[in-house]
N, C-alpha and C positions, 0 to 999 in steps of 0.2 A: 398756642399751637405752633406758631412760628419759632418761638424760643425753644420749644421741645425739638423741633427739627434741627435747630442749630446744635443742640447737645447730642444728637444722635451719633453714635460712634461710626466711624468710617474705617475702611480697611487700611492698615498701616503696613507698608511693604518692608519697613525696617524690623518689625517684630516677627521673629521666627515662630514656628509651631512647636508644640510639645514642651519638653522640659527646658529647652533653650529659651522658650518664651517666658517661662517662669523666672529664669535667671534675668532676662531682659527687664521684666516687671520689678524684680527686686532691686536691680541697679538703678532703676528710674524712680524708685519709691520715695515718698516723703519721709517715711520712717528712717531709711538709711541716711537721708540728708540731715535729719535731726540728730541722729547718733554721731555722724561725722562732725557736725558743727559743735556739739557738746564736747566731744573729745578734743577738737581744736581749741575751744575755749579753755578747757582744763589744762591742756599742754602749754598754752600761752601764759596762763596764770603761774604754772610751775616754773616756766622760763623766766618770768618777771621776778618771782621770789628768789630764784637761784642767782639772778644777776644782781639784785639788791643786797642779798645776804653774802654773796661771795664776789664773783667777778663776771664781767660780760664775756670774757674768754671761756669760762666754764659753762655759761649758759649756751653759748654758741656750740661748744663741743658736745654737750649733753642733749641739747634740744634743737636749736634752729639750723645747725649744719649737720645734724645726724641723718643717716639714710632713711630711718623710719619716718622722719618728719616729711621728707620728700614723698614717701609713699602715702602719707596722710593727705598731702596736697593733691597727689595724683588720684586718690580715691574721691576727693571732692570734685575734681575735674571730670572723672568718669560719671559720677552721679548727675552732675549738671548736664553733661552731654547726653546721657540716656534719657533724662527727664525732658530734654528738648526734643529728641527724636521720638519720644513716646507720644507727643502731640501731633505728629505728622498724620495726614496732610494738614498744614497749618492754615487757619482762617485769618481773614483780615483783622478780626477782633482780637486775635492773639499776637498782634504785632508787637505790643509792649512787652509781653512775656518773652517772645522770641528774641527781641533785641536786647533785653536785660540779660538773658542767659548767654547770649553771644558776647556781651561785654564782660561777664564774669569769666567765661572761657578764655577770652583774649587776655584779661588780667593775669590769670593763672599761667598762661603760656609765657607772657612777658616776665613774670616773676621767676619762672623756671629758667628762662634764658639768662636773666641777670644773675641768678644764684649759681648757675653752673659755668657761665662763661665770663662773668664780670670780674673785675679785679679792683681792689681798694688797698691803698697803702699810704705811707708817709714819706715825706722828703724834708730834711732839715738842712737849712743853708745859713751860713753867716754872710755878712755883707762882703761882696766881691767873689763869693764862692759859687760854683756852678754844679749842677747835677742833671743826669740824664736817665735815671732809673729810680724806681720806688721799691721800698722794702715791704713785703707782704707779711701777714701773720703766720704764714706757713714756713716751717723750718725744715732743713734737711742736713744730713751729714754726708760729706763728700770725701772721696779718696782720689788722689792723683799721684801717679809715679813721677818723681822729680825728673825733670828734663823732657817730659811728654806733655802734650797739649790736652789729651783726653781726660775728662773728669767724670767720675761715676758717683752717683749719689742715691740716697734713699730718704724718704720722708720720715720724720721723727714723731709722727702722731702716736704710734703705738709705743714708742720708747717713752714718750712723755706721759701717756695716759694708761698704758697697759701693764704697769707694775712689773718691770723686768726683774726686780729683785726677788719676785716670787716665781716667775717662769721666764727663763732665758729666751731671748728673741734672736733669731738667726737671719742675717742679711747677706747672702752670698753675692760676691762680685766676681763673676766668672772671667770677665775680661782681664782682671788682674790676678786671678788665681787666689783670691782671698775669701775667707769666711769671717764676716764681722759679727760678733756676738755681743749684744747689749745685756748686761746682767745687773745694772743698777742705774738709778736716776735720782738726782736731787733737784727739786723745783727751785730751791734757793740754797746757795752754798757759799762757803768762804774758806780761803786758804788760811790755816793757822800754823804757827811755828811750833814745832816739837823738838825738844832737846833730849838727848840720850847719851849714854856712855858708848864707847866703841870707836872713837876717833883714832886716826893713825898716829897722832903725836900728843904729848902732854898739853892740855888745853883746859885749864880750870874754869868752871862756871858755877854760879849759884842762882837759885830761884828764891826770891824774897817776897814777903807780903807785909803790908803795913795795915795794922788793925787799930780801930778806935773803940774805946770802952762804950762810947755813946752811939757811934754810927756804923759799927761793924767794919768790914773790910773796906779800906779806902783805895788801895792800889796794890799791884803786884807786877812782877816782871823778872827778866833774866839779866844778869850782869856777867860779862866775860871780858876781862881786860885785853885779851889777845884778839878778840873779834872787832873789826873796824866799826866804830860807832855804837858798840854794845857795852861800853864801860861805864855809862852813867845814865840816870833817869832824873829828869827835872820835875819837882813837885811844886813849883812856884815859890813856896815858902822855904824850901830847902832842896838841896841836890843830893841824891843818893848815888854814890860812885863806887867803883872797885879799883883796886890797885894790886899789882903782883909784887910780892916781896921776895928777894932772892936769898937773903941770909939773916941771921939773928941781929947783926949789927945794923943792917938796913931797917929791920923791924923796930929796933930800939930808937933809931933816929926819927923814923916816921911817927912813932907814938908820942914823942916829946915835942915835935915841931908843929907849928901852925901852918896851914897851906897858904902859899902866896897867891895873890890875885892872878887868875888865869888869863893868859893872853892867847886866845884861840884864833888862829888865822884860817881855820877850816870853815868852809861854807856848807858842810854836810856832804851827803852823797846820795846818788840815785840808786835805788834798788830795782833791778830789772828782774821781774818775776815771770818765769816761763811756763809755769804750770806743770802738771804731770809729776810733781814731786821732785823736779830738778832743782839743783842748788842755784839760788839767785846770783846774778852778777851785780857787783857794786862798782859804781863809777863816781869818782871824786868830782864834785860840782865845780871846783876851781879849774880842773883840767877841762871839763866840758864847756866852760865859759871862754876858753882860749881856742879850742879846736873841736871839730866834730869827733866824737868818740864812737868807734864801732861797737855794735851790740853783738856779743859772741854768738856764733852759729847762725847768724842771719845776714841778710844783705842791707840791713838798716843801720843807721847811726843817729846819735842824739846830740843836739847843740843847745846849751843853756844861754838864753839871751839876757835875762835879768834875775837877780836874787834879792830877796827882801828878808830882813830879820824882824821887822815890825810892820808887817803888811796890814793895810786897811784900805777901804774904799773911800776916796776923797769926795769933795763936793762936785767934781766933774764926773763922778761915777767911774773912776779909774783906780786901779790898784797902785798904791804909793807906799813909801817907807817913812815912818815917823818914830824916832827913838823915845819920844815921850809917851808912847802908847805901850800896851802890853806886848810882849814878844809873840810873834805870829809868823814863823819862818815860811816862806813861799818862794817858788821859782816860776819863771816863764821859759818855755823851751820849744824846740822845733824837732821834727822827725824827718830824716832823709832816707831815701832809697837810692843808693849810689850817690849821684850828684843831684838828684831830683828832690826838691822839697815837697813832701806829700802832706805835711800837717804843720801848721804854725799857730802861734798865739795860744798854745796849750799851757795850762798852769796846774800846779800841784801845791797843796798845803801840807806841811809836815804834821800839824796838829789835827787836821781833818783829812786823813788819807782817802776816805770814801767820797769826798767831794771832788768830782772830776770835771774837767773841762771837756766841752764837746766841739770846740772850734777845729775846723780843718781836718776832721776825721775822714780822709778820703778812702780808706779801706780798713778792713779788719786786720789788726796787727797780731802776730803770734806771741805777744808778750804784754805785760802790764808794767807800768812805772810807778814807783812810790818814792816820795822825797823824805829822807831821814835827816833830821837836824836836831841835835841836842840843845835844849834851851840853856844848858850849862855853858855852851859856847857863846851864848848871847849875853848872859849876865856874868858878873863877877862880884865878889864880896858878899855872897849869900851864905846862909848856914849850910853845913855839909855833914852827911852821915856816910863815912867811908867803910867799906868792907875790905879788909886786908887779907890777901890770900898768900900764904906761905910764911916762913919757909916750910917746905914739906907739905903736909896735909893740914897744917894749923890754920885757923881762922881767927881774926881779931876784928874788933870794931873800934872806930874812932869818930867822935862827935866834935865838931867845931861850930860854935855859935856864931851869930852875926857879929858879935863883939870880939871874936878871936879867942874865947875860952875853949880849952881842949879837955875832953874826957875820953877814956879808952878802956878796953878790957878784952878778955877772951870771949870768943863767939862760938857757941855750940849749936849744932843743927837741931832745930825744934824748940830752942829756948828763946823766948822773946827778950828784946833789949829795949828799954824805954828810950824814946826819942825826945830827949830833954829840950832840944831847941824847937820843938813843935808844940802844938796844943796839948794840954794835959790829957792824959789817958791814951796817948798814941804810942805804939811800940812797933818794932820791926823784928821779924823772925825769918831766919833762913831755913827753909824746909827741904831743900835739895842741894846737894853739893856733888858736882860731877868733876872728875879729874881729867878725863880725855873726852871732853864734850864735843858733840857734833849736832848740828841742827838740820832739820829737813822740813819741807812743806807738806802738810797733810790737808786734804780737802774734807771738810765736815759739812753736814747738812744743818741748815739754819731754819728756825721756825718761820712759817709763813701761812697766810690764809689759804684755805683749800681752793684750788683752781687758779691761784695766782702764780706767776713765774717771774723771777728776777734774775739772779745770777745762776741760771740753771746749768746743769752739767750731767753728762752721761758717762758711765763707766763702760769701756769697750775692751773686748779681747779680740785680737786679730790673729787668725791662724792662716798660714799659707799652705800651699799644696805639699810642701815637704814636712809639715808638722811643726814648723817654727811658730812660736806664739809670743805676742806682745800685749800686755795689759796696761791701760792708762785711763786717766780721766780726760774727757774732752769738754771744755767749757763752751757755752754759747758765745757768739760774737768773737770767736778766736780761732786761730789755726796753729798747728804745730807739726813739726817734722818728726817722723819715726823711722827707725831702721829695722827691717825684718828680712832675714834670709839673704843678707848682702844687698838688698834693695832699699831705697829711701822713698817714703811716701809722704805726701802733704795731706794732712787731715784737717778739715774745716767743719765747723758747726755754726750755721747762720741762717738768716731768713732768706727765703726765695726772693729774687729780685727780678723785676720786669722792666725791660727798656721802654722808654717813652716814645722813642723815635724823634725826639727833639730835646734840646737842653734848655734849662732855666737858670739864669744867673740873677742872683739877688743884688740889685744895685743899691737899694736903700730901704731900711725898715723904720717905720714911724709909729711910736706909741703915743696915742692921744689920751689925755687925762681930763677928768672933770675939773673945771675951774674951782680953786680954793679947796680941793679935796686931798691935799698932801700926797699927790701922785696916784690917786685911785684910777685904774685904767678905765677909759670910756670906750675906746676903740683902737684898732691897730690895723696897719696896712703895709703892703710891700710893693715897691717898684721893681719890676723884673724885666729882664731882657731875654726874649725867646729867640732861639736859633734853631731852624729846621733845615736840614740838608737833604737834597734829593737829586735825581738825575737831571732835573731842570735847573739846578743851581741852589743857591742858599736864600732862604727867606728869613727875615728878622722882623721883630715887632717889639715895641715897648708897651707894657701893660701895668696898670696899678690894680693889684688884687686886694680887695677889702673884705671885712668880715662877712658881709651879706652880698658881696658882688664877686662871685667866682669868675675864673677865666676858662673859656672853652678853647681847646686847641688839640688837633689831631685825634679826635675821638675821646679825649680825656677832659674831665672837669677838675680844675684846680681850685681848692678852697683855702682861704686863710684860716687855718685851724687854731693855732696858738703861737706862743713865743716863749723863749727862754732868756732870762736876764742873766748875764754873766757878771760876776763880782767885780771884774775890772772894767765893766761898762762896755762902751762901743768897741767892736761891733756886736750887736745882739744876734740871737739866732731866731730865725723865722721858721715856723713849722707849718708845712702845707699838707693837707689831706687831698690825695689825688685818686680819682675813681674813673673807671671805664665801665659803663653799663650798656651793653649792646641791646638790652631788652627795654630800654627806657621809652623808646617811641612806641613799642608795642603796648606798654603799660599806659602811656598817654592816650593812645587810641582806644584801648579797652575802657579807660575811665570815661572818655567822652561817650562811647557807645552805651555804657552802663547808665550814665545820667539821662541820655536820650530815651532809653528803654523805660526807666522809672517814670519819666515825665509822661510818656505815652500810656503807661499802665494806669496812672492816676487821673490824668486830665483828658486824654484822647480816646480812651476805651469806649465811652458812651457814643462818641461820634462814629467810631469804626463799627460798633455793634448796630447802630441805627442804619449805617450804610449797608451792612451785610444783610439786614432784615429787608430793606427795600429791594436789594438785588434778588433775594430769594422770593419775595412776594411777586416781583415782576416776572421771574422765571416761572412761578406756579401759574400766573394768569396766562402767560404765553402757552403753557402746556395744556391748560383747560380749553383755550381757544382752538 
């Protein structure tokens, strides 16, 4: 009878009458809770499958950072809240239930705060380098009139995910009088060189291909004797070259003579690529090793500190030169803005142009640098296949073996010529012959996994208030200057950056390996120097950040995330993952409350129930008396 009295419903002031009460009951119902939890489970499974099949970025975009996912969590919060209010007035025996639900509500609030107001990004430092801001996974495109300080930007979420090639996206910048239109996007792109007729002067060029009866196409490329560095291609076993012939006498002499060993004093050249289809600038390496060479149209200059023809990584894990090894041209260089050195210890390989250095990248540069060095300038005395252009429109071929034997003949477009100095079954064919050649850079889309981004780029059309229009490709992590209606604008596409409020300098990075494991990493750590300036002065501290021992400073937690080994060795790059989570203490409190509530529900409920029965029986006896 006493238990029945405990279960007797009492008036709940939170529950309204009429249809509003029915809504209250639905929001507090167990059925709604089951539906929401099942949906949450299915969504998390879908997110996990998306992340494992594609990328974490796609899973975050489609699931975890989507607006409807926040609504789902809000629905769970409302259900838990109304289920808690539905039990009012609460009894002592319901303490475990009440505290457990309070813990769940606190956890959801903390998660929402962390999701909406927390930041997480990366910071990469080489030894001696400092950084005071982190790069987030959110990107934006910004416009700034040259000479002005104000910069106006818009997020690129819809550009990257909204298929602008199907439906144009408009981003008006009223302060500058511009309308920015995104009409295409490449998740992964690459600049390719295109050759065509139409140059202002006579400039012969041929496109050749080398095919094998057994292995198919082995190599292809363009040869143009009047283009710097475009007159030969090294195939290791032989050199394919081109030479311009002025008249019949010069042709006859060339066909009958053997080439003398080449003495190449050149060290190659730097190709400065600006993007947007602009013609690249070429800088002689020898000149850049003597003095800083300005980069056209910018405030930057480049200086080459070292050049290698036979680059390799020695026993000290440094880049060195050894003529007994295979040719592998490489350079070390520095970037200056005015007289200020903003990047040093950068390197480039001629044979591996996509392998880039990350040392000293203090800022995004409006250009890219490639190192061009013909292996023909490194070797001498190897076999040669020469394409002779002229006199007039005539083409001839000339083969010289390693032993000095010479063969020659007329060369027709589309007709293969056997390469007798190479492996049997190999032939060379010229399939295009341009007389007034010109080359331009064209951005093409490259295949990539869905949801993954690498060298992403957006195609923009900018229209000003007078109707002037400019179309161009804007690559991520880069900036370029455009001119429109007599004004110049700086356009940048990059990640959002958040200032830390303090700076971190990497003093030393240590990679610890397992004993006797041939260098297999066991752990890694970084010694850092932290500097924080405020109105009260400057505070400094020295900290060692290890894999499982992060550093807390200024509301940020700094983790030792990973590292990057450079081919020239020391200094290495340390990668830090830095997070600011304003909801972390709310989550901690919610977790503690939840655990206490569960403990009370399972172990203290009989005690509370017995206590409540005794109080009720005592009250009934008092009333009877």
